[in-house]
C-alpha positions as CSV (number, residue, x, y, z in Angstrom):
1,X,32.9,8.6,39.0
2,X,30.4,6.9,36.9
3,X,29.2,3.4,38.0
4,X,28.0,0.5,35.1
5,X,26.5,-2.4,35.9
6,X,22.8,-3.1,33.3
7,X,19.7,-1.6,34.7
8,X,17.2,-3.5,33.2
9,X,18.5,-5.4,30.7
10,X,20.2,-1.9,29.7
11,X,23.6,-1.7,30.2
12,X,23.9,1.7,32.5
13,X,26.4,4.2,33.4
14,X,25.3,6.8,36.6
15,X,27.2,9.7,37.4
16,X,25.9,9.5,41.3
17,X,28.8,9.2,44.0
18,X,29.4,6.1,44.4
19,X,28.0,6.0,48.8
20,X,25.2,7.6,47.7
21,X,21.7,5.0,48.0
22,X,20.7,3.1,44.6
23,X,17.0,4.1,45.4
24,X,18.3,7.9,44.5
25,X,20.3,7.1,42.3
26,X,17.2,4.9,40.3
27,X,14.8,7.6,40.2
28,X,17.0,10.5,40.2
29,X,19.6,9.8,37.7
30,X,18.1,6.4,35.4
31,X,14.4,7.4,36.2
32,X,12.9,4.6,37.1
33,X,10.4,6.2,39.9
34,X,8.1,2.6,40.0
35,X,11.6,2.3,42.3
36,X,9.7,4.2,46.1
37,X,11.2,5.3,49.2
38,X,9.5,3.9,52.3
39,X,11.0,4.0,55.5
40,X,15.2,4.5,54.0
41,X,16.7,2.2,56.4
42,X,15.8,-1.0,54.5
43,X,12.6,-2.2,56.3
44,X,9.7,-1.4,55.0
45,X,10.7,-3.8,51.4
46,X,9.1,-0.6,49.4
47,X,12.7,0.2,47.5
48,X,12.8,-3.2,46.5
49,X,14.9,-4.1,43.6
50,X,16.4,-7.3,41.8
51,X,20.2,-7.6,42.4
52,X,21.6,-10.4,40.6
53,X,18.8,-12.4,41.4
54,X,18.8,-11.1,44.9
55,X,15.9,-9.1,47.1
56,X,17.5,-5.4,47.8
57,X,16.5,-3.0,49.8
58,X,17.9,0.3,47.4
59,X,17.0,3.1,50.1
60,X,20.1,1.6,51.7
61,X,22.8,0.0,49.0
62,X,25.5,2.4,47.7
63,X,25.0,2.7,43.8
64,X,29.1,1.2,44.1
65,X,27.8,-1.9,45.7
66,X,26.2,-2.8,42.0
67,X,28.3,-1.9,39.4
68,X,29.2,-4.6,37.4
69,X,25.9,-5.9,38.2
70,X,22.3,-6.8,37.2
71,X,19.1,-4.2,39.2
72,X,15.8,-5.2,37.8
73,X,13.4,-2.4,38.9
74,X,10.1,-2.5,37.8
75,X,10.1,-1.1,34.8
76,X,12.0,-3.6,33.7
77,X,10.3,-6.8,34.9
78,X,10.1,-9.8,32.5
79,X,9.8,-13.3,32.1
80,X,7.9,-16.5,32.9
81,X,7.8,-15.8,36.7
82,X,7.5,-12.5,36.9
83,X,4.3,-12.5,34.7
84,X,2.4,-15.4,36.5
85,X,3.0,-13.6,40.1
86,X,1.7,-9.9,38.6
87,X,-1.2,-11.9,36.7
88,X,-1.5,-13.4,40.7
89,X,-1.5,-10.2,42.0
90,X,-4.0,-8.8,39.2
91,X,-6.4,-11.7,39.7
92,X,-5.8,-11.0,43.4
93,X,-6.3,-7.5,43.7
94,X,-3.2,-7.2,46.5
95,X,-3.0,-3.5,45.6
96,X,-4.6,-0.7,47.5
97,X,-2.8,2.5,47.6
98,X,-0.6,0.7,45.5
99,X,2.6,2.7,46.7
100,X,4.2,-0.7,48.4
101,X,3.7,-2.8,45.6
102,X,6.0,-3.0,43.1
103,X,9.1,-3.6,46.4
104,X,6.0,-7.1,46.8
105,X,6.3,-7.9,44.0
106,X,9.9,-7.8,42.8
107,X,10.0,-10.1,47.0
108,X,7.9,-12.3,45.5
109,X,9.5,-12.8,41.5
110,X,13.2,-12.3,43.4
111,X,12.5,-15.9,45.9
112,X,10.4,-17.6,43.7
113,X,12.3,-17.8,41.0
114,X,15.2,-18.8,43.4
115,X,12.9,-22.0,43.8
116,X,8.9,-22.4,41.9
117,X,8.3,-25.4,43.6
118,X,8.2,-23.9,47.5
119,X,5.6,-23.7,49.1
120,X,3.9,-20.3,49.7
121,X,4.5,-20.3,53.5
122,X,7.6,-21.2,52.1
123,X,8.0,-17.9,49.8
124,X,5.9,-15.0,52.1
125,X,8.9,-16.3,54.7
126,X,11.5,-14.8,52.8
127,X,9.3,-11.5,51.9
128,X,10.2,-9.5,54.7
129,X,8.5,-6.7,52.9
130,X,5.3,-3.9,54.9
131,X,2.3,-2.6,53.5
132,X,0.8,0.4,55.0
133,X,-2.7,-0.4,53.9
134,X,-2.4,-4.6,55.6
135,X,-3.4,-5.7,51.7
136,X,-1.9,-9.1,53.2
137,X,-4.1,-11.4,53.0
138,X,-3.9,-10.0,49.1
139,X,-0.5,-10.7,49.1
140,X,-0.6,-14.2,50.6
141,X,-3.8,-14.9,47.8
142,X,-1.5,-13.7,45.4
143,X,1.7,-15.6,46.7
144,X,-0.1,-18.9,45.8
145,X,-1.7,-18.0,42.3
146,X,1.4,-17.6,41.4
147,X,3.0,-20.7,42.2
148,X,-0.4,-22.8,41.3
149,X,0.5,-21.3,37.4
150,X,3.7,-21.8,38.3
151,X,3.3,-25.7,39.2
152,X,0.9,-25.4,36.9
153,X,2.6,-25.0,33.9
154,X,5.3,-27.5,34.6
155,X,3.4,-29.5,35.3
156,X,1.6,-29.4,31.8
157,X,4.5,-29.4,30.5
158,X,5.9,-32.7,32.0
159,X,2.7,-34.3,30.4
160,X,3.2,-32.9,27.3
161,X,6.5,-35.0,27.1
162,X,5.4,-38.3,27.8
C-alpha cells in the first residue's frame, strides 16, 4: 500500500508500511536525511518536521497519518518566516554540533508562522526540543532575532503603505 502526500511542495508516494514511523520513511525512502533520529520516543525533537503547519515528531508519527497532508523537512523549508528563522540561527550561531538544529529550526518556523506577533517567551514555550550541547541561550537569541526581523518588516510595510 502506498501513502500519498506532499513532501516539500512535491506530490510524493511512499511504499513504506502504513504503521512505519514517518522518520524512517522520510530518511530511507524519500532520502530526506535532514530529519534526524534522536530518542525514538518523540521526546527530543531531533526528528521534528512540519505537517500541515504543525511541528510534528516524525519518529512517533505513522507514515499513514500524513496521507493527503503536506510535510516539510529542513530540505524543503521556504518562505519569509523560514528565511527569517534560518538567518537568525546563523546570526546567533545557534548550532554547536548541529544534530538537533533542523528540528529546532522547523519547530521555530512552525510556531512563529502561526503568529509572528508572539513574544520570544511565547514562542519558546511552544518549542520542547532538546539540545545535548546546551545551545539554549543561542536558540533564545535566534528566536528573538527572527521575531525582530519579521516584526520590523511588518512595521516597515505598514509605514510604506501610509
